[in-house]
Structure formats: C-alpha cells, structure tokens
C-alpha positions in Angstrom: -18.5 35.6 24.1 -16.3 33.3 26.2 -12.6 33.7 25.3 -10.7 31.2 23.3 -7.2 30.1 23.6 -4.8 28.7 21.6 -3.2 25.2 23.2 -0.4 23.1 21.2 -0.1 19.6 22.3 3.2 18.2 21.7 5.3 14.9 22.3 7.3 11.9 21.2 5.7 9.3 19.2 3.7 6.9 21.2 3.1 8.6 24.3 -0.2 8.6 24.1 -0.6 12.1 22.9 -3.7 11.1 20.5 -5.5 9.7 23.5 -5.2 12.7 25.5 -6.1 15.0 22.3 -9.2 12.7 21.9 -9.8 12.9 25.7 -10.2 16.9 25.9 -11.8 17.4 22.4 -14.0 14.3 21.9 -16.0 14.3 18.8 -15.4 18.3 18.5 -11.9 17.8 16.1 -11.1 18.3 12.4 -8.4 17.0 10.3 -6.8 19.1 7.4 -3.7 20.2 6.5 -1.5 22.8 7.3 -1.8 25.9 4.5 0.8 25.3 1.4 1.9 21.6 2.9 0.7 18.2 3.0 1.3 17.4 6.6 -1.7 16.3 8.5 -2.9 18.9 11.1 -5.4 17.7 13.7 -7.1 20.3 15.6 -10.5 20.4 18.1 -12.2 22.3 20.8 -12.2 21.8 24.5 -14.5 23.3 27.0 -12.7 24.4 30.3 -13.5 25.6 33.5 -15.2 29.3 34.3 -16.4 29.5 30.6 -13.0 29.5 28.9 -12.5 27.8 25.4 -9.3 26.0 24.1 -8.4 26.0 20.4 -6.3 22.6 20.7 -3.8 21.7 17.8 -2.4 18.1 17.8 1.3 18.6 16.4 2.8 15.8 14.9 5.0 13.7 17.0 8.8 14.9 17.3 11.5 13.6 19.6 13.0 17.1 19.7 13.3 20.8 18.1 16.2 19.7 16.2 14.2 18.5 13.0 15.2 16.0 10.8 11.6 15.3 8.7 9.0 17.6 7.7 6.6 16.8 10.5 9.1 18.1 13.1 9.8 21.4 11.3 5.9 22.1 11.5 6.5 21.7 15.2 9.2 24.2 15.3 7.8 26.6 12.6 4.5 27.4 14.6 6.6 27.5 18.2 8.9 30.2 16.6 6.4 32.2 14.6 4.2 34.6 17.0 2.8 36.0 14.2 0.9 32.7 13.3 -2.9 32.6 14.2 -2.3 29.2 15.8 0.3 30.2 17.9 0.3 28.7 21.4 -0.8 30.6 24.4 0.2 27.4 26.1 1.9 24.2 25.4 1.5 20.8 26.9 3.9 18.1 26.4 2.9 14.7 27.0 5.2 12.2 27.8 4.9 8.6 28.7 5.7 7.4 32.2 7.7 4.5 31.3 10.0 6.8 28.9 10.0 9.9 31.0 14.0 10.5 30.6 13.7 10.5 26.9 10.5 12.7 26.8 11.8 15.4 28.8 14.5 16.4 26.2 11.7 18.0 24.2 10.4 19.5 27.3 13.1 21.4 28.3 13.6 22.5 25.0 10.1 24.1 24.7 10.5 25.7 28.0 13.8 27.7 26.6 11.4 29.4 24.1 9.6 30.8 27.6 6.2 29.2 26.4 3.9 28.6 29.3 4.2 24.5 29.4 2.4 22.1 31.4 3.8 18.5 32.0 1.3 15.7 31.3 2.7 12.2 32.0 0.5 9.7 30.8 -0.1 6.2 31.0 -0.4 6.8 35.2 -2.0 3.5 35.4 1.0 1.4 34.4 3.2 2.5 37.5 2.5 0.2 39.8 2.9 -2.7 37.6 6.2 -1.2 36.5 7.3 -0.3 39.6 7.4 3.2 39.2 7.0 6.1 41.8 6.9 9.7 41.2 7.4 12.8 43.3 5.1 15.4 41.7 6.0 18.2 44.1 9.8 17.7 43.6 9.6 17.5 39.7 7.2 20.2 39.4 9.8 22.3 41.7 12.9 21.7 39.5 11.1 21.5 36.0 9.3 24.9 36.9 6.1 23.5 35.6 2.6 22.2 36.6 2.2 18.4 36.4 -1.0 16.4 35.3 -0.9 12.6 36.0 -3.3 11.2 33.3 -4.6 7.9 32.5 -7.2 8.1 29.3 -7.7 4.5 30.0 -9.1 4.8 33.3 -10.4 8.5 32.2 -7.9 9.8 35.0 -6.1 13.3 35.6 -8.4 14.6 32.3 -10.0 17.2 34.7 -7.2 18.5 36.5 -5.5 19.0 33.2 -8.3 21.2 32.0 -7.8 23.0 35.4 -4.2 23.7 34.6 -4.7 25.0 31.1 -7.2 27.3 32.0 -4.8 28.6 34.6 -2.2 29.0 32.0 -1.1 32.5 33.4 0.1 31.1 36.5 2.3 28.7 34.6 6.4 29.6 34.9 8.0 30.6 31.4 11.4 30.2 33.2 13.7 28.0 31.5 14.8 24.7 33.1 18.2 25.0 32.6 21.1 27.3 31.2 22.5 25.6 28.2 24.5 28.4 26.9 27.4 27.3 28.7 28.4 24.9 25.8 29.9 27.9 24.5 29.5 30.6 26.7 31.8 33.2 24.6 29.5 32.3 21.2 26.0 33.0 22.8 27.2 36.0 24.7 28.2 37.7 21.3 24.8 36.2 20.0 23.0 37.9 22.6 24.7 41.2 22.1 24.1 41.3 18.6 20.3 40.4 18.8 19.8 41.9 22.6 15.8 41.8 22.1 15.5 38.1 21.1 15.3 34.9 22.7 19.1 33.4 23.0 17.3 29.6 22.3 15.2 30.9 19.3 18.0 32.7 17.8 20.1 29.2 18.1 17.2 27.1 16.8 17.0 29.8 13.7 20.6 29.1 12.9 20.9 25.5 13.4 17.7 24.6 11.9 16.6 24.7 8.3 12.9 25.6 8.5 10.2 27.9 7.1 9.4 30.7 9.6 6.0 32.0 7.9 5.2 35.4 8.6 8.3 36.0 10.8 10.3 39.3 9.7 12.6 38.1 6.9 15.0 40.9 7.7 15.6 39.5 10.9 15.9 35.8 10.2 18.4 36.7 7.3 20.4 38.9 9.9 20.4 35.9 12.2 21.6 33.6 9.6 24.4 35.6 8.5 25.6 35.2 12.5 26.3 31.6 11.1 30.3 32.0 12.0 30.7 28.6 12.8 31.0 25.8 10.7 28.2 22.9 9.8 30.4 20.7 11.8 31.0 22.9 14.6 27.0 24.0 15.0 26.4 19.7 15.0 28.9 19.3 17.8 27.4 21.9 19.9 23.9 20.6 19.3 25.4 17.2 20.7 26.8 19.2 23.8 23.2 20.7 24.3 22.0 17.5 24.2 24.3 16.2 26.8 23.9 18.9 28.9 19.9 18.6 28.9 20.1 14.7 29.5 22.8 15.5 32.5 20.3 18.0 33.9 17.2 15.6 33.5 18.9 12.4 35.3 19.6 14.7 38.3 16.2 15.3 38.6 14.9 12.0 37.7 17.2 10.7 40.7 14.9 12.1 43.3 11.8 12.8 41.2 11.4 9.2 40.0 12.1 5.5 41.5 12.0 2.6 39.5 11.9 -1.0 41.3 12.9 -3.5 39.1 11.5 -6.2 41.2 8.2 -5.1 41.1 8.1 -4.5 36.9 5.9 -7.5 35.4 6.6 -7.2 31.6 5.7 -10.0 29.0 6.7 -7.7 26.0 10.3 -9.4 25.6 8.6 -12.7 25.4 5.8 -11.5 23.0 8.1 -9.8 20.8 10.3 -13.0 20.5 7.1 -14.4 19.1 5.9 -11.5 17.0 8.7 -10.7 15.6 10.2 -14.5 15.0 11.7 -14.8 11.3 9.1 -17.5 10.9 6.2 -17.4 13.4 6.3 -13.6 13.0 5.4 -14.1 9.2 2.8 -16.9 9.7 1.1 -14.8 12.6 0.6 -11.6 10.5 -0.6 -13.6 7.7 -3.4 -15.0 9.8 -4.3 -11.6 11.4 -5.0 -10.6 7.3 -7.0 -13.8 6.6 -9.1 -13.3 9.8 -9.2 -9.6 8.8 -10.5 -10.0 5.2 -12.8 -12.8 6.2 -14.4 -10.6 9.0 -14.8 -8.1 6.5 -17.2 -10.2 4.1 -19.1 -12.0 7.0 -19.9 -9.0 9.2 -20.5 -6.7 6.6 -22.7 -8.7 4.2 -26.4 -8.0 6.0 -25.8 -4.0 6.4 -24.8 -3.7 2.8 -27.6 -5.5 1.7 -30.0 -3.4 3.5 -28.5 -0.4 2.3 -28.7 -1.3 -1.4 -32.1 -2.1 -1.1 -32.5 0.9 0.7 -31.5 3.4 -2.1 -32.9 1.1 -4.8 -36.5 1.8 -3.2 -35.7 5.5 -2.8 -35.3 5.6 -6.5 -38.3 4.3 -7.2 -40.4 6.0 -4.5 -38.6 9.3 -6.2 -40.0 8.3 -9.4 -43.6 7.3 -8.2 -44.2 10.3 -5.7 -42.0 13.2 -7.1 -43.7 14.9 -10.6 -42.5 13.9 -14.0 -39.6 15.5 -15.3 -36.0 16.0 -15.9 -35.2 17.1 -12.2 -37.2 13.8 -11.1 -34.9 11.9 -13.4 -32.0 13.6 -12.0 -32.5 12.6 -8.7 -33.6 9.1 -9.3 -31.3 7.9 -12.0 -28.6 10.2 -11.4 -27.9 11.4 -7.6 -29.8 8.6 -5.6 -27.7 5.9 -7.8 -24.4 7.6 -7.6 -24.3 8.2 -4.0 -25.6 4.6 -3.3 -22.6 3.4 -5.0 -20.3 4.7 -2.3 -22.5 4.5 0.9 -23.2 0.6 0.3 -19.7 0.1 1.1 -19.5 1.9 4.4 -19.9 -1.0 6.3 -16.6 -2.9 4.6 -14.7 0.4 4.7 -15.8 1.1 8.2 -14.3 -2.6 9.5 -11.1 -2.2 7.5 -10.3 1.2 9.4 -11.8 -0.9 12.6 -8.9 -3.5 11.9 -6.3 -1.0 11.0 -6.9 1.4 14.1 -7.0 -1.7 16.8 -3.7 -2.8 15.0 -2.0 0.6 15.7 -3.5 1.1 19.1 -2.3 -2.4 20.2 1.6 -1.7 19.2 1.5 -4.3 17.0 1.7 -2.5 13.5 5.5 -1.3 15.1 6.4 -5.1 14.8 5.0 -5.4 11.5 7.4 -2.5 10.3 10.2 -4.2 11.8 9.5 -7.7 10.9 8.9 -6.3 7.1 12.2 -4.3 7.2 14.2 -7.8 6.8 12.2 -8.2 3.6 12.4 -4.6 2.3 16.2 -4.3 2.5 16.7 -7.0 -0.2 15.0 -4.9 -2.8 16.3 -1.5 -2.4 14.3 -0.4 0.4 14.8 0.5 4.0 12.2 -0.3 7.0 10.9 2.9 6.9 9.2 2.3 3.2 6.9 -0.2 5.2 5.2 2.7 6.5 3.7 4.3 3.4 3.4 0.8 2.3 1.3 0.1 5.0 -0.5 3.0 5.1 -1.4 2.9 1.6 -4.0 0.5 2.5 -6.2 3.4 3.6 -5.3 6.2 1.1 -2.2 6.4 -1.5 -2.0 10.2 -0.9 -1.1 10.0 3.1 1.1 7.2 2.1 3.2 9.2 -0.3 3.1 12.2 2.0 4.3 9.6 5.0 7.6 8.8 2.6 9.0 12.3 4.0 10.3 10.7 7.3 12.6 8.7 4.9 15.8 10.9 4.7 17.7 9.1 1.7 16.3 10.8 -1.7 16.5 7.3 -3.9 14.7 5.4 -1.0 12.1 8.0 -0.9 11.6 8.5 -4.4 11.3 4.6 -5.2 8.8 4.6 -2.5 6.7 7.0 -4.1 6.7 5.7 -7.2 5.8 2.3 -6.1 3.2 2.8 -3.5 0.1 3.3 -5.5 0.4 -0.4 -6.4 -0.7 -0.7 -2.6 -4.6 -1.8 -2.5 -6.3 1.6 -0.9 -9.6 1.6 0.4 -10.5 3.6 -2.5 -10.2 0.4 -4.7 -11.9 -1.4 -2.3 -15.5 -0.9 -3.6 -14.5 -1.9 -7.1 -13.0 -5.3 -5.5 -16.0 -6.0 -3.5 -18.6 -5.7 -5.8 -16.5 -7.5 -9.0 -15.5 -10.1 -6.6 -19.5 -10.8 -5.5 -20.3 -11.1 -9.3 -17.5 -13.2 -10.5 -16.6 -15.2 -7.3 -18.5 -18.3 -6.1 -19.6 -18.3 -2.4 -18.3 -21.3 -1.6 -15.3 -22.1 1.3 -12.0 -23.6 1.8 -10.9 -24.3 5.1 -13.3 -22.1 6.6 -12.6 -19.2 4.8 -14.6 -18.0 1.8 -13.3 -17.7 -1.8 -14.5 -14.1 -2.0 -12.6 -13.3 1.1 -9.6 -15.2 -0.3 -9.9 -13.3 -3.6 -9.7 -9.8 -1.8 -6.7 -10.9 0.2 -5.0 -12.1 -3.0 -5.5 -8.7 -4.7 -3.8 -7.1 -1.5 -1.0 -9.5 -1.7 -0.2 -9.1 -5.4 -0.3 -4.9 -4.9 2.1 -5.4 -2.3 4.2 -7.8 -4.3 4.0 -6.0 -7.1 5.4 -2.7 -5.0 8.0 -4.6 -3.8 9.3 -6.3 -7.0 8.9 -2.8 -9.0 11.3 -1.4 -6.0 13.9 -3.9 -7.1 13.6 -2.8 -10.7 14.1 0.8 -9.9 16.5 0.3 -7.4 18.8 -1.4 -10.5 17.7 1.0 -12.8 18.1 4.5 -10.8 21.6 4.7 -10.5 21.7 6.8 -7.2 24.2 5.8 -4.4 22.7 6.0 -0.9 23.2 4.2 2.7 20.7 4.9 5.7 20.0 3.1 8.6 16.7 1.6 10.0 15.5 2.7 13.3 11.9 2.3 14.8 10.9 2.7 18.3 8.5 -0.6 19.8 5.8 0.6 21.8 4.3 -1.4 24.5 1.4 -3.6 23.9 -1.5 -2.4 25.1 -5.3 -2.6 24.9 -6.7 -0.6 22.4 -9.0 2.4 23.8 -12.5 1.6 22.8 -12.8 5.7 22.3 -9.7 6.2 20.4 -10.7 3.0 17.9 -14.2 4.6 17.5 -13.0 8.1 17.1 -10.7 6.8 14.3 -13.4 4.6 12.5 -15.4 7.6 12.4 -13.0 10.5 11.5 -11.5 8.2 8.8 -15.0 6.8 7.3 -16.4 10.4 7.3 -13.6 11.6 5.5 -13.6 8.6 2.7 -17.2 9.1 2.5 -17.5 13.1 2.4 -14.4 13.0 0.2 -15.5 10.6 -2.2 -19.1 12.0 -2.3 -18.6 15.4 -3.5 -16.4 14.0 -6.8 -19.1 11.2 -7.0 -22.3 13.9 -6.5 -20.8 15.9 -9.3 -20.0 13.3 -11.5 -23.2 11.3 -11.3 -24.9 14.9 -12.5 -22.6 15.5 -15.1 -23.1 11.9 -16.2 -27.0 11.7 -16.0 -26.9 14.6 -18.3 -24.5 12.9 -20.9 -26.6 9.8 -20.6 -30.1 11.7 -20.6 -29.5 13.6 -23.7 -27.7 13.0 -27.1 -27.4 14.7 -30.5 -29.4 13.5 -33.8 -32.2 12.4 -35.1 -31.2 8.7 -33.6 -31.4 9.9 -30.2 -34.5 12.3 -30.4 -36.7 9.7 -32.5 -35.5 6.8 -30.7 -39.3 6.3 -29.6 -40.4 6.0 -33.6 -37.0 3.9 -34.4 -37.8 1.0 -32.1 -41.4 0.9 -32.1 -40.8 0.7 -35.8 -38.0 -1.8 -35.8 -40.1 -4.2 -33.2 -43.8 -3.8 -34.7 -43.8 -7.4 -35.6 -42.6 -8.7 -32.8 -45.5 -8.3 -30.4 -43.0 -7.1 -27.4 -45.1 -5.9 -24.0 -45.0 -2.4 -23.3 -42.5 -2.9 -20.7 -40.2 -4.4 -23.2 -40.7 -1.7 -25.4 -39.8 0.8 -23.2 -36.8 -1.0 -21.8 -35.5 -1.3 -25.6 -36.2 2.7 -26.4 -34.1 3.2 -23.2 -31.4 0.9 -24.1 -31.4 2.4 -27.9 -31.4 6.4 -26.1 -28.5 5.2 -23.9 -26.4 3.9 -26.7 -27.2 7.2 -29.1 -26.5 9.6 -25.9 -23.5 11.7 -25.4 -21.9 9.4 -23.3 -23.0 6.2 -25.4 -21.3 7.6 -28.6 -18.0 8.5 -26.2 -18.3 5.0 -25.1 -18.5 3.2 -28.7 -15.7 5.4 -29.5 -13.4 3.8 -27.0 -14.6 0.6 -27.1 -12.3 -0.7 -29.8 -9.5 -0.1 -27.1 -10.9 -2.1 -24.4 -13.2 -4.7 -25.9 -9.7 -7.3 -26.2 -10.0 -6.7 -22.2 -13.6 -7.9 -22.2 -15.3 -4.8 -21.2 -18.1 -3.2 -23.0 -18.7 0.4 -23.4 -20.2 1.3 -20.3 -17.3 0.1 -17.9 -14.8 1.9 -20.4 -16.8 4.9 -19.3 -16.4 4.2 -15.6 -12.9 3.4 -15.7 -12.1 6.5 -17.4 -14.9 8.7 -14.9 -12.9 6.7 -12.4 -9.7 8.5 -12.9 -11.4 11.3 -10.5 -11.1 8.6 -7.8 -11.4 4.9 -8.0 -14.4 4.5 -5.9 -16.5 6.6 -8.8 -16.2 3.2 -10.9 -19.6 1.7 -9.0 -21.4 5.0 -8.6 -20.6 5.6 -12.6 -21.9 2.2 -13.5 -25.1 2.9 -11.0 -25.8 6.0 -13.0 -25.4 4.6 -16.2 -27.5 1.5 -15.5 -30.5 3.9 -14.0 -30.9 6.2 -16.7 -34.2 4.9 -18.4 -35.0 2.1 -15.8 -38.0 1.7 -13.9 -37.5 -1.0 -12.0 -36.3 -1.6 -8.3 -33.3 -3.4 -9.1 -30.3 -2.8 -7.0 -27.0 -1.8 -8.9 -25.6 -5.6 -8.1 -28.8 -7.2 -9.6 -28.0 -4.7 -12.7 -24.8 -5.4 -13.3 -25.6 -9.6 -13.0 -27.9 -8.7 -15.4 -25.8 -6.9 -18.1 -25.3 -8.8 -21.2 -21.9 -9.0 -23.1 -23.1 -7.2 -26.8 -20.6 -9.3 -28.6 -20.5 -12.6 -27.3 -23.9 -13.0 -25.8 -24.0 -14.3 -22.1 -23.5 -12.2 -18.9 -21.0 -9.2 -19.2 -19.4 -9.9 -15.8 -18.2 -13.5 -16.2 -14.9 -15.0 -14.2 -12.7 -13.9 -17.5 -13.9 -10.3 -17.6 -14.2 -10.1 -13.7 -10.7 -11.1 -13.1 -9.4 -8.8 -16.2 -11.1 -6.1 -14.6 -9.6 -6.6 -10.9 -6.3 -6.9 -12.3 -6.5 -3.7 -14.4 -7.7 -1.9 -11.1 -4.8 -3.6 -9.1 -2.2 -2.0 -11.3 -3.8 1.0 -12.9 -2.7 4.4 -11.7 -6.4 5.2 -11.4 -6.3 8.6 -9.3 -5.6 11.9 -10.2 -5.1 13.2 -6.6 -2.4 10.6 -6.2 -0.5 12.1 -9.2 -0.8 15.5 -8.1 0.5 14.6 -4.7 3.6 12.6 -6.8 4.2 15.8 -8.5 4.1 17.9 -5.2 6.4 15.5 -3.6 9.0 15.3 -5.9 8.7 19.0 -7.5 8.3 17.5 -10.9 5.8 16.2 -13.7 8.4 13.6 -14.8 7.6 10.9 -12.0 4.1 11.4 -11.9 3.9 11.2 -15.9 5.9 8.0 -16.2 4.1 6.6 -13.0 1.2 7.1 -14.9 2.4 5.6 -18.8 3.9 2.8 -17.1 1.4 1.9 -14.7 -1.5 2.0 -17.1 0.3 0.2 -19.9 1.3 -2.8 -17.3 -2.5 -2.9 -16.2 -3.9 -3.2 -19.9 -1.1 -5.8 -20.5 -1.9 -7.8 -17.2 -5.7 -7.6 -18.2 -5.4 -8.4 -21.5 -3.5 -11.7 -21.0 -5.9 -12.4 -18.0 -9.2 -12.3 -20.0 -7.9 -14.1 -23.1 -6.3 -17.1 -21.4 -9.6 -17.5 -18.9 -12.2 -16.7 -21.3 
C-alpha cells in the first residue's frame, strides 16, 4: 500500500490557489464542511512520483496568520494542531507573481511554525508582459525553501511541484527570520516559561482568538495566562512583527526580483475606468445579466425537452414491462417522475453556474462588488454585503455563511436576514416551469418574454433584499461603523478546466443534494397519494361507475375519473383539501398547496411533488409540463395555471422563506431561534399578501 501524506494548500485570495488545486487533483476532489463549522472544506487526492499519494486540503484564502474572520481561523487552527488528522506534512504556499511582496508575509509566518514549506510562484506566464524577472536560486537561498514556478494556464511547473512535494523531507524547516527581536525580553521570558514549545506558536495562541481543537487545554490555558501585556500592547507588537517581516521581504526582493515598468503592458486601469464607471458600469452589468438569462433559455430548451421526454417514456416503459403491483407503481409514479422533476433542470442550472464561474474567473465579479458598494451604503449595508447577496444566486446556505467576513455585527445580521430574498438556484426549477406555462414565447428587442420575466424575478428579489435592509437598518438600534476594502484581481481569460470543474462540482452538488430529498419525499408522497382511509377510497371504482353509468364514457375516461376520485380521497388529497381554503384566494388548488408545503424541505421539490401527484393513476406518456398545462381549475374552470395564478405563484416563491436548511443555518449563525423564526413568519406573511394581491388584481 502506497504511503499518503497531507498537503495544505495555503495562499492569499486571488493568487490562483484554486487553479493549482485543480491542476493537482483534477476530478479527484470533494467538497464538504469542516467538522462542527460551516466553512467549506475542499480536499482531493494527487498521485506523486515513486508511488506516493498526497491528500491535498485547499484551505480558505487568508492574508496572514493574524486572523480577522472564521475562514482565517480555520487555517490557524489546522497549522497549530498536530493532533488533527489533516495536520500537514508539508505546506504549499501559493503566491501571485505580480503581488509577491504582499503574498510573502503569509509565507514567512508559516515558516516560523517549522513546517516544511514550498513556495509556489503562480501565473508565471505573465512575467514577460509585466516586465518581471526572478532570481530563483537567490530567492530559494534566502527564503530557505524550494520554489515551483507555475503557470496553470499553460500547464507549466505542476510536474516540478509534484516532485518537490514528494521530496518534502528535504525541505528546510528553518524560519526565514528572527521576529523575537521586536521585544527580546518578552520572548525570552516566554521561552523560559515554555521551553518545549515553538515561540511563534505560543505567540499565535496569545494573540489569536481561535479554537485549538484537540490540543491540550491545560497547555493552552497556561499560555493564555501569560497575557501579561494589554491588548493595545499586543496589537502594537503585531504591527512591529509585520513591519519586520516586510523589511526582510523588501531586502530579499531587491536582489531576487526585478521589475522593468517600461515593459509592462497593462490595460487594467483603462478597463476599470469603464467597468466601474458610475453610469457605464451599471449598464454593462445589466446587459451581461440580460445575455445570461437569454442564453439560459435559448441554449437549454432542446436538452430539457429531451430529458422531459426520456423520463415520461421511462415511466411508461416501467408500467408496461414490469409486473403489475405496488412496487412497479412506486417506481413509475413516484420515483421516476420525482427524479425527472429535478434532472430536467440540469441544463439550465449548469448554464447558470457556467456563467457565474466565468465572471468569477475573469476577475469581473470583484468589480461588481466594488460597483454595488455605492448602492449598498445608502441602505445600511457595506460593500461586503454584496458578496453574500450575489453568492445567494447559487444557494442561500453558503451565502449566509459568507457573512462571516463582515466584521460589524449589525451589518452582518441584516445581511443574514435579507439574503434569502435573493433568487437561489433552488427556486430556478419553480420559476422555469411556471414561466414556460404562463408567459408567451414572443420577443421584445430580440429578448424573449420568458428570459425577461426570469431576470425581473432576480431583480425583484435583489431589490426586496436591499429595501428590507433599509427598513431593518432603521428598526435595529445598533450603532456601528465599518470600512469597505476589496482587492481587485487582474483580468484574465477563464481557464476552461477550472470553469468545467466548477460547473461539474456545483451541478453535482445541487442534483445529489436535492436528489436525496426528492427521492425520499417522492416515496412518501406516492404512498400518501396511492392509499387512503374509508369507503370513498376503497370503493372508488364502484362509486364512479355507478355515478357515470348513463354517460357512455369510454373505459379510458372512466379510469381517469376513478384515478382522480381516489387521489382526492387519498391521505394526501384529504390533507390538501384541508388547506385549500387558505390558498384558494391565491389561485391555487389543493395539489399546489401540497407542493408548497413539501417544498419547505427544498424549494426545487415543488416540481417533483407535482410530477408525483399528477403521475399517480395516470397511464399516459405525457410529460410533467403537459400534465400541468392540462390541469383544470376546479372552482373557476379553465386551465389551473393561468397568467394570474402563475404570477401569483412566482411572487410567492420569490418572497417566501421556503427552505428549512436556510432556517437552520440562520439559527447557527445568529446563535438564536429568534431571528429565523421572525424570518419565517414575516417572509411567509409578506409572500402571501403579495401573491394574493397579484392574483386578485390579474384574474
């Protein structure tokens, strides 16, 4: 059995760390959360020379080991805890060739922990264009490490990096410099008190408010008692430490790096003037959004129709070829339609993640964050709030977690409370199926009405979030003031491999995450729709045949009436009828009511629920879309899904808190049930009122 080593991939944000991770691991990666916390954990396996394997952990981006957020705490906790199963045998610090001076601060800190550390200088393909030249031998000598010069875009340097990792035992563990001279007496006394500990580890324990996991608590508490200096003095020493490190870095780079500004060819300033312009910036962003939503509709129509037809045929084939019975009905009427209700949206969800990945990879998304900061501050939010609001278009759960980068509690709380208004990808299946049913296929200025409707729903969600933030800012009496700082990465062409891996991982996560819930709910719903109490359900065949004996109905029509009657008197039908009076003013029938309730587990379950309900007792090969289009309003007659009821349903889902997972994460982030309970009640009431007004006005 080959040996496996732990490799920690560390670096500042925007250094290309993810590109290096993808280059090393390819598809051999998985995404989860760190135990006990909701920070994303990416890890993968890399095959190294001589039969060695590396378990690579892509740690959250951090500028230094002076933590200011939970993401940065994760890095420190791992590097200080030798008892952790993921404690690295070697650290790989990824730097950007254009920002080497700033990136090396983190590198020198990690070297002080005496962990074998390799320096990766990434984006080497930009050196000639930026007039940069490096003396690698000199840098290796004075930084006391081995350097891998890489370009993930041109696939250069990765094999050399793998070779260096496999020879990790040859990497020096000696620190780059001695930082104890910032207060020699203090550090001498610290060393005397704890002779068997690394000084820099002791220093981090004293200055950082982090959780040290399985580390000996007595040992940590003893060090904490050594905080003989005030917080102000400790902060001043941290500043001295940073200055000393930069003095060392400046001296090394004087000879190790040469920059000829006359050779630099940089369009970044000119592009930024246009893209972040107070007028053109918003017009460009709006145009990009329009193109994205138009493409989502145009490109995905053919594969969606194909998938819809496949599942309808598969359900029909199952009924015709498997032995008659409850198990076959479960597969044909429960599992297949339920899964079909989510798989059909893979093309559109994949395209959405594709565009988001391209915008992030190109460096444009950071400009959007900067651009929107001007708007956000007027509503009591900082520019940092736009990050959760934008990431909320994928999923509200990581979006709420992303608020941990907001230092100010009031701004963070407001952002947490309003983020669920942002249209997430789980709402997309609901929007798409309803829009296709009630919005005509015409075009305006080359853009389809359906794409414009979808974009309008995204805008409505964002505007509601911002307006709600304004109200909360006035209501919540918490005084605060923060400053917004964001790094503008260089523009670059997105790497096809990175974009592809992002789309595959995100889509897979969405489908399998939702698929588990949908499969379970589909089975439960099928059972509730296929069985019922009392004589009405058990004698449905006799009751319907007697009632329509004189109507000369065909056997097919009779079977449809029997199936409909049984569905109404099944467990799910009885439940639906009980809630129907509440939702009827919104234009919904009891079947839609059941779908709304079941979708509280996950919004995308709405379509799968209706697919299951409409499939029970039906033997035709109709697709879910056709069955929904043929559904008749039992009260008003005519189609159930009209323009009025469709808009009402779209608005209800735009505003309702329809996800128990989001509620759970809000509780975890606020450490109280108060805020998620208020969120659930207020958002549901608001959604009901808006949907009611829309239906009553439009009908």
